[in-house]
N, C-alpha and C positions, 0 to 999 in steps of 0.2 A: 504494500500500500504506500502511495506517495504521501509524504508529510503535508500537513496543511500549509498553504502559502503564508509566508510572513511578510506583511506589508509594512511600509514605513515611508519616510519622506526625507529628502535631501534638500536643504535650503541654500541658495546662493543669492547673496545680496549684490545688486549692481549687475553689470554685464561682463562678469569674469568669464572668459571663454575656455577655461581649463576643462577639458573633457574628463568626466569622472568615469569610474568603472561602470560596467553594464548594470542597468536597472533591473532589479528583480521584478517579476510579474506583479503589477499593481502598485509598485513603488513610485512615488511622485518626486520628480525633481522640480523644485520651485525657484523661480528667479523673478526678482522685482526690478523693474526698470526705473530709470530716472523720472519717467512720467507717471509712476505709481501703478502701472498696469502689471499684474503678475502673470507669468507664463508658467503653466504646469505641463510637464511632459512625462509620459509613462509608456510602458509597453505592456501589452496584455494578449493572452491567448496563444494557442499553439503555433500560429503563424507569425508570432511576435509583432503584432500590429502596434504601430506607434500612434498614440493619441496626444493631442495638444489642446490645452484650454487657455483662453485669454480671460482674465478676471479683473473687473473693476469693482473693488470691494466697496468703494464709497457709494456707488449706485446699485450695488447688489446684482451686478451682471456677471454671469458665468457662461461663456460661449465655448462649447467643447467641439473639437473637430473629430469626427469619426469615433465616438465613444464605443468601446467594445464591451466592457464589463460595467453595466449601468449600476449594479448594486455597489461595486467598489467605488465608482465615482461618487455616488451619493454619500456613501460612508465617509470617504476622505474629505469631501467638501463640508459635510455636517460637522466635522471636527473643528472647522473654522467658522461655523455659523453661516454657511453658504449652501446653495442648492443650484442645480442646473436651470438656466433660463433659456438658453438657445443651443440647438444642435446644428452644426454646420457640416454638411456631408460633401466630401470630395467626389464621390460617385456612389452608385448603389449596388456594387458587388456585395455578395452575401457576407463576406468576412469583414467588410467595413461598416455594415449596418447591423451587425450581430446584436448590438445592445439596444436597437430601436424599440422592439416590442416591450421590453421591460421598462425602458425609460418612459415611454408613453403611459404605461400602466402606473408607474410610481410617481411621475410628475406630469399629470394630464395637461397642464397649461403651458408646457414648454413649447417654444417656437421651433419649428423644424425648417431648415433652409437647405436648398440644393439648387442646382441649375435646372431650368425648365426642361432641357434636353435629357436630363437624367431620369425623367419619367419615361419608362420604357415598357409600356404594356405589352408590346409585341415580343418582348424578350423574357418575360417573367416565367415562361415555361421552361427556361434553362436554369439549371440548378445554381449557376453562378450568380444569378440576380435575386434580389429580394425586394418586395414592394415597400416603398416609403411614401407616406402621405404628407408631402410638404405643405406647410402652412404658408410659406413664402418661397418664391423662386427668383434666382438671377436669370436674366435673359440676354446677356451680352453675347456677341458673336465670337466664334473661335479666334483665338489670338488677341482678343481685346480684354481690357481690364476695367473694373468698376470698383468704387469704394464701398465698403460695408462699414458703417460707423454707428456706434451706439455708446453713449456715455463717453468715457475716455478711450475706448477701444476703437482703433481705426485699422482696418485690414483691406488690402488690395486683393480682389478676387479676379483671377484670370481664367477664362474659359480655355481649357487645355485638353481637348478630346483626343482620342487615339486608343489608349488603353481601354477606355469605356466611353459610351456616349455621355455627354454632359459633364465630363470630368473637369474639376477645377483645382487650382492651387490657390493658397492663401498666404500672404506675407504681410508682416508688420511686427513691431515691437521686438526686433532682433531675431525674428524667426521667419524662415521660408518653409512652410509645410507643403511638401511636394505631393502628398498622396502617393498614388502608384504611377505618376508620370516619371519620377526619378527615385532611385534608391541611392545609397551613398556611393556605390561603385557601378551603377548600371541604370536600367530603365524597366518599366513595367512591360509585361508580355503583351503581344498583339495577335495571339492566335485563339482568342476567346470569342464567343458570340458577341457581335456588336463592336469588336475591335476594328481599327482602321490603321494599318501601318503607315500609310502616307500622312494621315492626320497626326499620328504620333510624332513623326519626325518633324513636321511643321511646328507642333507644340513644343518640342524640345528645342528647336531652333529659336523660337520666341522666348522660351524660358531662359536660354543662355543669355540672350540680350538683356533680360531683366536682371539675372544674377550678376552680370558684369557691371551693373549700375548700383548694386547694393554693397554695403560695407563687407569686406572680406571676412570679418570676424563674426558676422551673423551665423546662426546655426541653420543648416539644412536638415530638416526633420523628414525622413523618408516615410512612406506608408508602412514599410516593414523593416525590421532590423536584420540586415543581411551582411555577409562578409565584406570587409574593407580590403584595400590593396595589401595591407601588411598581415593579413590573416586574422586580425581581430574582428570583433563584431560590435562596433560602437553603436550607441543609440542615435548619434548624429555626428556629422562632420561640419566644419566651417564651410562657408560658401567658397572661400579661397581654396580649400582642399578639394572640394568637389570640382571646381573649374579646372584644377590642375590634373586630377586623377580619374574622374568619372569617365568611363569609356564612351558613354552615349554623348556627353557634352563635348567630347573630342573626336567624334566619329567623322570620317570623310563624307558620310551621308548628309552632314550639315553643310 
């Protein structure tokens, strides 16, 4: 029998970019920016899904990207007198929306955001997808970006299809959350129902142009924690490291 998971938190004040050891499942790394917005990062599940939350404590706003284990998120937030207010989905593959049913059951009034093109009724027959009833949607064109702002939280949402219809990335507050567009050392697969290799390379080309304009010490949070170039399995890498070593960002296909 496997031992019960041991959860905890690691706190970093300011934007210190020292990469810590791998997070245990459901362990939160918490970072407070100069603007007061907290960024919590964790990994959860057998596919080592990376989740990011942007938190404005003064206004009681907690926006979680792709929450996997809803019960753990609610438990961890409750320890600081918080609860989820917004769910932001990069795409609707089953592994990224695993926590959706439980979250809706436990927090019925939570707002649920995703791209309009991530509504894929024609693909729900495939096991890879799972239905999400968005309360609000982004509608920007592929390769374009819009701002999502609430309280002190300001995120740039870029429509980045290819791995999945309606896939988006989100960046702000020292973090680029790549979803399954990019991993630390590669990119998301394009052999699944609804995938589009040509769109994926276009999205990566655009993502590279965005990353090149962001501070190199910002963190790139992948959709999953996979191997890095040195054989380690970090929770994130810096944007500078990704631009230098990620094979997709350095592919001749760009």
